[in-house]
C-alpha positions in Angstrom: 9.3 6.0 -3.1 9.7 13.5 -5.2 9.1 17.9 -6.0 7.9 21.2 -6.0 7.6 24.9 -6.6 4.2 25.1 -5.1 3.9 24.2 -1.5 1.4 22.3 0.7 1.6 22.3 4.4 4.5 20.1 5.4 2.4 17.1 6.4 0.3 17.2 3.2 3.4 17.4 1.1 4.8 14.4 2.9 1.5 12.7 2.3 1.6 13.6 -1.3 5.0 12.5 -2.3 4.8 9.0 -0.9 8.6 6.5 -1.9 10.2 5.1 -1.4 8.7 5.0 -1.1 9.8 4.7 -0.3 9.1 5.3 -0.1 9.9 4.3 -0.5 12.0 6.8 -2.7 13.0 5.4 -1.9 14.3 5.9 1.1 15.9 8.3 3.6 16.0 11.5 6.0 15.5 14.1 9.4 12.2 15.6 10.5 10.6 17.5 13.3 7.7 16.3 15.4 4.0 16.3 14.3 3.2 19.0 16.8 5.9 21.2 15.3 4.5 20.6 11.8 0.8 20.8 12.6 -0.4 23.8 10.5 -3.7 24.9 9.0 -4.6 23.6 5.6 -3.4 25.5 2.5 -5.3 25.7 -0.7 -2.1 25.2 -2.7 -0.3 21.9 -3.1 2.9 20.4 -4.5 3.6 18.2 -7.4 5.4 15.0 -6.5 8.1 13.7 -8.9 8.9 10.0 -9.2 11.3 8.2 -7.0 13.6 7.2 -9.7 14.4 7.6 -13.4 12.0 5.5 -15.4 13.3 3.2 -18.2 11.8 2.6 -21.6 11.0 -1.1 -22.0 13.7 -1.4 -24.7 16.2 -0.1 -22.1 17.5 2.6 -24.5 15.9 5.7 -22.9 15.2 7.1 -19.5 12.6 9.5 -18.3 13.3 12.0 -15.5 12.1 15.3 -14.0 14.1 18.5 -14.4 13.7 22.1 -13.3 16.0 23.5 -16.1 13.1 25.4 -17.6 12.1 27.1 -14.4 9.4 24.7 -13.3 9.2 20.9 -13.1 9.2 19.3 -16.5 9.5 15.7 -17.7 12.4 14.9 -20.0 13.2 11.8 -22.1 16.8 11.2 -23.3 18.9 8.4 -24.6 21.0 6.7 -21.9 24.2 8.3 -23.2 22.5 11.7 -22.6 21.9 12.5 -26.2 18.6 13.9 -27.6 17.0 15.3 -24.3 13.3 16.2 -25.1 10.9 18.0 -22.8 7.7 16.0 -23.3 5.5 17.8 -20.8 6.2 21.4 -21.8 3.7 23.1 -19.6 3.9 26.1 -17.2 2.4 23.9 -14.5 4.6 21.3 -12.6 4.8 17.8 -13.9 6.4 14.8 -12.3 6.2 11.1 -11.3 6.7 10.0 -14.9 6.6 6.3 -15.7 6.9 4.5 -19.0 4.3 2.1 -20.3 5.3 -1.5 -20.8 4.8 -1.1 -24.6 7.0 2.0 -24.8 4.3 4.0 -26.5 3.0 6.0 -23.6 4.2 7.8 -20.4 2.0 8.3 -17.4 2.7 11.2 -15.1 1.3 13.6 -12.5 0.6 17.3 -13.3 -1.0 20.3 -11.6 -2.0 21.9 -14.9 -5.8 21.6 -14.2 -5.6 23.1 -10.7 -4.8 20.0 -8.6 -2.6 16.9 -8.9 -4.1 14.5 -11.5 -2.9 11.4 -13.4 -2.2 12.0 -17.0 -1.1 9.9 -19.9 0.5 10.9 -23.1 2.3 9.4 -26.1 6.0 9.0 -25.4 6.7 12.1 -27.5 4.4 14.2 -25.4 1.5 14.3 -27.8 -2.2 13.4 -27.1 -2.1 14.2 -23.4 -5.2 13.0 -21.5 -6.3 13.8 -17.9 -7.4 10.4 -16.5 -8.5 11.4 -13.0 -10.1 14.8 -13.0 -11.9 14.2 -9.8 -13.0 17.3 -7.8 -11.6 17.5 -4.3 -9.0 14.8 -4.7 -5.3 14.7 -5.6 -3.4 11.7 -6.9 0.0 10.3 -6.5 2.2 7.1 -6.8 1.3 6.0 -10.4 2.2 2.5 -11.4 1.6 0.6 -14.7 0.2 -2.9 -14.9 2.6 -5.2 -16.7 0.2 -5.6 -19.6 0.0 -1.8 -20.1 -3.8 -1.6 -19.9 -4.2 -0.2 -16.4 -2.7 2.3 -14.0 -2.8 1.9 -10.2 -2.5 5.1 -8.1 -3.4 6.6 -4.8 -6.2 9.2 -4.5 -6.6 11.4 -1.5 -8.6 14.4 -0.5 -7.2 17.5 1.2 -8.6 17.7 4.8 -9.3 20.9 6.7 -7.5 19.7 9.9 -4.3 20.7 11.6 -3.0 17.2 11.2 -4.2 15.4 8.1 -2.9 12.0 9.5 -5.8 12.0 11.9 -8.4 11.7 9.2 -7.5 9.4 6.4 -9.1 9.6 3.0 -6.7 7.7 0.9 -8.0 5.2 -1.7 -6.1 2.7 -3.8 -7.5 3.0 -7.3 -7.1 1.6 -10.7 -8.0 3.1 -14.1 -7.8 2.1 -17.7 -5.3 3.8 -19.9 -8.1 5.5 -21.8 -9.7 6.8 -18.6 -12.4 4.1 -18.4 -13.1 1.6 -15.7 -12.0 3.7 -12.7 -12.2 1.3 -9.8 -11.7 1.8 -6.0 -9.8 -1.3 -4.8 -9.7 -0.3 -1.1 -10.9 2.8 0.7 -9.2 4.5 3.7 -10.1 3.5 7.2 -9.2 5.7 10.2 -5.7 7.0 9.8 -5.1 5.0 6.6 -2.0 5.8 4.7 -1.8 3.9 1.5 1.5 4.3 -0.3 3.2 3.4 -3.5 1.3 0.5 -5.2 3.5 -2.1 -6.7 2.2 -4.6 -9.3 3.3 -8.2 -9.3 5.1 -9.1 -12.5 2.3 -11.4 -13.6 -0.1 -8.5 -13.2 -2.5 -10.3 -10.9 -1.8 -8.6 -7.6 -0.8 -5.2 -6.1 1.3 -4.7 -3.0 0.9 -1.4 -1.1 1.7 0.1 2.4 -0.9 1.1 4.9 -1.7 1.5 8.6 -5.3 0.5 8.1 -5.4 -2.4 10.7 -3.8 -0.6 13.6 -4.6 2.1 16.1 -0.9 2.9 16.5 0.0 6.1 14.6 2.2 5.3 11.6 2.4 1.6 12.3 2.8 0.7 8.6 2.3 -2.7 7.2 2.5 -4.2 3.7 -0.7 -5.5 2.1 -1.4 -7.5 -1.0 -4.7 -7.3 -3.0 -5.9 -8.9 -6.2 -6.2 -6.5 -9.1 -10.0 -6.7 -9.0 -10.1 -5.7 -5.3 -10.6 -9.2 -3.9 -8.4 -11.2 -1.6 -6.9 -8.5 0.6 -4.1 -9.8 2.8 -2.0 -8.2 5.4 1.6 -9.3 4.5 3.4 -7.9 7.6 2.0 -7.8 11.1 4.6 -6.2 13.5 4.2 -3.0 15.5 6.7 -1.1 13.4 7.1 0.5 10.0 7.2 -2.0 7.2 7.2 -0.4 3.7 8.6 -0.2 0.2 7.6 -3.7 -1.0 9.3 -5.0 -4.2 8.4 -8.3 -5.8 11.1 -10.7 -6.8 11.3 -11.3 -10.6 9.4 -14.6 -10.2 6.8 -13.1 -7.7 7.7 -15.8 -5.2 9.1 -13.4 -2.5 9.1 -9.8 -1.4 11.9 -7.6 -0.3 11.0 -4.7 1.9 12.2 -2.2 4.6 11.4 -2.5 8.3 12.1 -0.1 11.2 11.8 -2.8 13.9 15.3 -2.5 15.3 15.8 1.2 15.5 16.9 1.8 11.9 15.6 0.9 8.5 16.7 -2.7 7.5 16.2 -4.9 4.5 14.1 -8.1 4.9 12.9 -10.8 2.6 9.7 -12.8 3.0 8.2 -15.6 0.8 4.9 -15.2 -0.9 3.0 -18.5 -1.1 -0.6 -19.4 -1.8 -1.0 -21.8 1.2 0.7 -22.3 4.6 1.8 -18.8 5.6 -0.8 -16.9 3.6 -4.1 -16.8 5.3 -7.3 -14.9 4.7 -6.1 -12.0 6.9 -2.5 -12.5 7.8 0.2 -13.8 5.5 2.7 -15.2 7.8 4.7 -15.8 10.9 7.5 -13.4 12.0 9.8 -16.4 11.6 9.2 -16.3 7.9 10.7 -12.8 7.7 14.4 -13.0 6.9 16.6 -10.2 8.0 19.2 -9.3 5.4 20.8 -6.3 6.9 21.0 -4.9 10.5 22.8 -1.7 10.9 22.5 1.4 13.2 22.2 3.5 10.1 19.4 3.2 7.6 19.2 1.0 4.5 16.4 1.7 2.1 15.0 1.3 -1.5 15.9 -2.4 -2.1 15.6 -3.6 -5.7 16.3 -7.0 -7.3 18.6 -7.6 -10.2 16.8 -9.1 -13.1 18.0 -12.7 -12.3 16.8 -12.3 -8.7 20.3 -13.3 -7.4 21.3 -9.9 -6.0 19.8 -6.9 -4.3 20.8 -3.3 -4.6 19.9 -0.8 -2.0 20.8 2.6 -0.7 22.4 3.2 2.7 23.9 5.8 5.0 25.9 3.3 7.0 29.1 5.3 6.5 27.5 8.1 8.5 27.7 10.7 5.7 26.4 10.7 2.2 24.0 8.0 0.8 25.7 5.3 -1.1 24.6 2.4 -3.3 25.3 -1.1 -2.1 24.8 -4.6 -3.6 24.6 -8.0 -1.8 23.6 -11.6 -2.6 19.9 -12.4 -2.2 18.6 -15.7 -0.8 15.7 -18.0 -1.7 13.2 -17.1 1.0 10.8 -19.9 -0.2 13.3 -22.6 0.9 15.3 -20.8 3.6 15.2 -22.5 7.0 14.3 -19.6 9.3 13.7 -21.8 12.4 17.3 -22.8 12.6 18.5 -19.3 12.2 16.4 -17.5 14.8 18.2 -15.0 17.0 16.5 -14.1 20.2 18.8 -11.1 20.7 17.0 -9.2 17.9 13.4 -10.0 18.9 12.9 -13.3 17.3 14.7 -12.2 14.2 15.6 -14.7 11.5 19.1 -13.7 10.3 20.1 -14.7 6.8 23.2 -16.8 6.8 25.4 -17.2 3.8 24.7 -13.6 2.6 27.9 -12.0 1.6 28.8 -8.7 3.2 27.0 -5.9 1.3 29.5 -4.1 -0.9 29.6 -0.4 -1.6 29.8 0.5 -5.3 32.2 3.2 -4.2 30.8 6.0 -6.3 32.1 8.8 -4.0 29.1 11.1 -3.8 25.5 11.2 -2.6 24.0 8.5 -4.7 20.5 7.0 -4.7 17.1 6.8 -6.5 18.2 3.6 -8.1 16.4 1.7 -10.9 17.5 -1.2 -13.1 16.8 -1.3 -16.9 14.2 -3.8 -18.0 16.9 -5.9 -19.8 18.9 -6.0 -16.5 22.1 -4.5 -18.0 22.2 -1.0 -16.6 21.6 0.9 -13.4 20.2 4.4 -13.3 20.6 6.6 -10.3 20.8 10.2 -9.1 24.0 11.8 -7.8 25.3 15.2 -6.8 28.9 14.4 -7.8 28.8 17.0 -10.6 27.7 19.8 -8.3 24.2 19.5 -9.5 21.6 16.7 -9.0 22.1 14.7 -12.2 20.9 11.4 -13.6 23.6 8.8 -14.2 23.6 5.4 -15.9 26.2 2.7 -15.4 26.5 -0.9 -16.8 25.7 -3.6 -14.2 28.6 -5.6 -15.7 31.0 -2.9 -14.4 30.4 -4.0 -10.8 33.2 -6.4 -10.0 32.8 -9.6 -8.1 32.2 -9.4 -4.4 35.3 -9.0 -2.2 34.3 -10.4 1.2 34.3 -7.7 3.8 35.7 -5.1 1.4 34.8 -2.7 -1.3 34.7 -3.0 -5.0 37.1 -0.8 -6.9 35.6 2.4 -8.4 33.0 1.5 -10.9 33.8 2.3 -14.5 31.5 3.3 -17.3 29.3 5.8 -15.4 27.6 8.3 -17.8 26.1 11.6 -16.7 22.9 11.6 -18.7 21.9 15.2 -17.7 25.4 16.7 -17.9 25.5 20.4 -18.7 21.9 21.2 -17.7 23.1 23.1 -14.6 19.9 22.3 -12.9 18.3 19.7 -10.5 17.4 16.5 -12.3 15.7 13.4 -10.8 15.0 15.3 -7.5 16.9 13.1 -5.1 16.0 12.7 -1.4 19.1 14.3 0.1 20.0 17.9 0.8 23.7 18.7 0.9 24.4 15.0 0.8 23.1 14.5 4.4 19.6 15.5 5.4 17.1 13.1 4.0 14.2 15.4 3.4 12.8 14.2 0.1 11.0 11.0 1.3 7.7 11.0 3.3 8.7 10.7 6.9 5.8 8.3 7.5 7.7 5.8 5.4 10.7 5.8 7.7 8.8 6.2 11.0 10.0 9.7 11.9 
């Protein structure tokens, strides 16, 4: 949706590390009030690390962030944990590493030139290039276009104000992988908070989170924009936090998180070219289908490769974050009107969705990502006593047992075993406090 040895003010750090997503990282955790955190600006800053382990397109390797060398470095290893290689190898902090679709390059963030910039390097760490050396601005939330030619990212300037949220200067940007064609898709307005750009699978559109169309502090909505900056649409319209958009495999629907009912819940909404998608707004509330409603938070929903299931992270047991899985629905054909529930503010409750099932991994587990071939799940867990990156086969998840749990999942491999350090930088502290995700993404 995240981390650091250099520190920003708390608000700027939160702003920097985005989910998720969150974000959102996604996805997460407790905070004090803005007044408590309002501090003068610092000249130092923090490096964000990515939400989740990043898979190579061939699904044989994972990229993650580790502090085993005394600072944040980017490592690549095979999914069985063999051959770990430090590809950033720099005394500055490096993070938010994401693999290119062609497997040949890795984009990442680094502080090595005095602020947070977007870099790209060959997958072995050679030929490192600073793409965004823009004075006065820091970058975050890097995302590759599906064709591998372009990176989307957020650029923001450090403001000399007690509360940076009062003066937005975020910009959604794209840039060519060679540093050419740097384009501003949409600029900040008011208290704009653009977070975590997500490319559609066909590469034509980008979804992102912002409060650009509201005067209500932190009323986040999801927007969709064409890759050339045209066709901006507001996808959600409620007075609440809507964030962490993830496209379905066929780009026909979006799963996201909303904080409309007191906690973070999972919703699905169709994406169509006519009907519920207008020039400004993209739909009725009745098109938004509530998949989970729970007093505790659910976050970071991701689709399985076939689009039939959704994995997410939750604290509904009231202690450590756990990974859950549930059936998805087809939001493009679902009859919301017949499933409206006035007791939850005109909410459309999904019927026929099986009870979400805990993967029963017995630890603080999260930061989930599925391999491109759909066969493996990567996640971060503290079950070893350290924050480690784990990989498990999707096939190890047994069939749903209505109302119950799956048996303990077999075939889980600790990719970073023996490093005796923090790897992947999860969003929990001591398995409980969710302090690794921007609070703006969960409305706190």
